[in-house]
N, C-alpha and C positions, 0 to 999 in steps of 0.2 A: 106569751110572743111579745118581740118586739115591736112596741108603735111607731110606723113610718109615714112619712108625707113626701108625695111626689110635689115639688113646687112649680110644675112648669111641664104641662100636658095639653095636647090639643085633642081633647075628647071628642069635640064636636066634628071633628073633619069625618068625611066620607067615608075613610077607610075603617070606621069603629061603627058605620050605621046597621053591617049585619049583626054583629053581636055585641053593642056597648055594653049591655046588662051583665053579659058574662064577661068581659074583660073588665069591669067593676066590681063583680064577684071574686073573679081569680085574684085582682089587688088584694081587696079588703083580706082573703084567705090567707094573704102573704103578711097580712099585720098593717097595710097602707088605710089610715084613717080617712087623710086630707088630700082632695086633688084642686090644686089650682091651676084652671083654665082660663090662658090669656087668649085674646083674640088677636087680629091681625088686619080687619078693617071693618068700615061701616056694613059691609056687605054678610059680616055673621055675628054682629054683636048680640042681634033676637037669639040667635043660636045659643051663644054663650051664657046668655043670662038666662034663658029657659033650662038649660042644663042645671045651673047652679040653682034654679028654684026646686027643681023635681030631684034631686038628690040629695040627702044628706051628706056632709062633709065635703060638698063642691063649689068650689069659690069662684068667682068671676073676676075677670080683669078688663077693661076694653083699652083699647088703643088703634094705631095705625102703623103697620108693619111698613119697612121700606121696598119689600118686596112687593107689595100691594099698590103702589102709588099711581101705578100709571092711570087710573081713575078717579083720582084725589079731586075732591072739590073743598074749597072753602066751607062750604055747608056742611060736611063732616065736623068738622073741629066745633062748629058751632051744635050739631047734634052729639057729640062728645060730652061737650058740657053740660047740656040738657041730662043728660043720663047719668053724668057724675052728678047730677042735682039732686034727681029725682029716684034713683035707683040705689037704695040702702046696702043692696048685697054687693055691691060693686068693692072690691077690697084692695084695688091697685089700677092705675093707669100703663096697659102695656097688651100687647108688646107692641115696643116702637124703637127705633134708633137711628144708626148711620150703617150705612153699608157700600164700601166703594166697588164692589163686586156686580153691582146692577145696574140694569141701563135708566137710571134716572138722575137728572143732574145731581151735583153732590150740594151743590149752593142751596136749591131748594129742599133736600133732605135735610140740611143743618136748621132752613127756617122754619119746618113741619116739625122736627125733633123739638126743637126750641118751645115752640105755642105747646107742644103736649107737655114739657115740663112745667109749662108756667103755670098749665089748666092742672098737674097734680101739686103744685105749690098752693094753688087756689082754693085747692079744695081737700088739703092737707093730707094726701095720699101717696105712699110708695110707688115708685114706677118698676118696671121690669124690661132692662133694655137689651137690645139686640145690636152687636155689633161687631163688625167685621172690615180690619185694616183700616182704621179711623180711632185706634184709642185714645191717640194725642188730641185730635177734634172733638172725642165726645168728654174727656176729663177737662179741657178749657171751658167746653159749654155747662157742664156740672159746677165749675168754678165760679163762673159768672150765676149762674141760677140761684146756687147754693138753697137746695132742696129741705125742706123741714122735716120730712119724713125717710129720706135716702130711700131706698130698693135695692133690685139685685141684676147684677151684670150675668144676663141668661148664657148658659152654654159658656161658660170661661174657658178660654184655651190659652192663658197668655203666662207671663213669667211672673216667677215673686213679685220682683218689682213694680209689675204695672200692676199685681193683685193690690198690692200694696198701698197704690195711688187711688185706687178704688176705695179701699176700706178707709182711709184716712179722710175721705168725701161720706165717711157714711155708708157706704155699700156693702153689701153681702155678692159672693160670687157662686153662682150656680155650677154645681157641680155634677156633669152626667156620663153619658157613654164612653166620651172621648178618653178619660182617664183607664178604661180598661186594655184600651191600646198601647203595647208598649212603646210602638214609636212614638208617640205621644211625650215625649221623654221630658219636656221642658214644662210641660203641666202638670205632670205626675210629679216632676221635684216641686213645685208651686205647691202642689196642695199637700204635699207632706211637709212642708215648711211652714205656710199661714196659719194665721191662728183658727180653730176649729170653730170658734164664734162666730166666724165670717161665710162659713160654708154652708149651701144647701142642696141637698140632694133634689136632681129632676132626671126628668128622662126624655123630655121633648118629644114625647110620642105623639103621630106614629114614626117620628124620626130619629135620628141621631142611634142607629144600632148600635148593640152591646156587642163585642170580642165574640166571634163565635156565631152570632145569628146576623149576620150581614146579609142583605137581600130578603129579611122577612119584616114583616112591620113590628115596630117597637110596641111596648104597652106597658103600663104604670107596674105589673106586679115585676118587673126586670128591673125595679129600683133597688131590691134585694142584690143583683149581683154590682151596681154601683157602690153600694155599702161596702160588699166586700171588699172590692176593690179599694176603695178608699181605708178601711181596717188593716189591708197589707200594705199599704203605702204610709201610714202614719204609724204603725204599730200600736195601734189601738184597738180597746175592744168593739164591738157590733152595739153592744148596748151604750156604751159612752158616746159615740159618735151619733149613735140614733136620737138619742134623748138629748142633744145638744142640738141635733136639727130639729126636732120637735119645739125645742125654746126658741130659737132663732128664728123659724115660721110664724111661730104665733106672736112674737114680740112687735115682729114687722109688720104682719098683716094682718094679725087680729086683736091689734090692743087698742 
């Protein structure tokens, strides 16, 4: 069986509360051996840490997502610094970033994002970044901070040119269900051209549904659908892509 890794799945979400063990079992039956669970704010850091401590192959990332800044307080950054210092099981800072579609002042988003980047640099950790309608600003910020460990641009849906800008800054690109939709022509073209070593498979479960599963809860077992689509787009074997994905994940998050 091909070994697979879901580099971005929110297994702590309430959507999985009724059958979380079954969800993990289905994924493992498909060959998924590692799951990276990013947090979205101080309110779910404990839940993410608990999942990582309870299940082998589940890893935690801690961060403050731009969707959940309404209740942001400076003390959250102090608490994040504390957890990054004391919790040895945390493999990344995330998920955080920039989003021009949310109802929160963009200048404040920039400041909170920069503070989390600086914490990642201080603790020598990679980051997991969310970005919507703000690639230019995020790239400028990354050029300023110059992270030591790089990270991943989650749910990448840009062009080859944008992708290469991130890659040159030491980043990987998270590739998920969006590429299963024929209408995502720009992104499908990009993932067919960009270096395989810079791509990471992800599901964003329970969100980012796969083509044909719209309206249904997404889950890590569906990473096989992302792999099959990437195989067709790149003209490479599933084995080759999966092996590269495991190598890239381990180098970025577990080295």
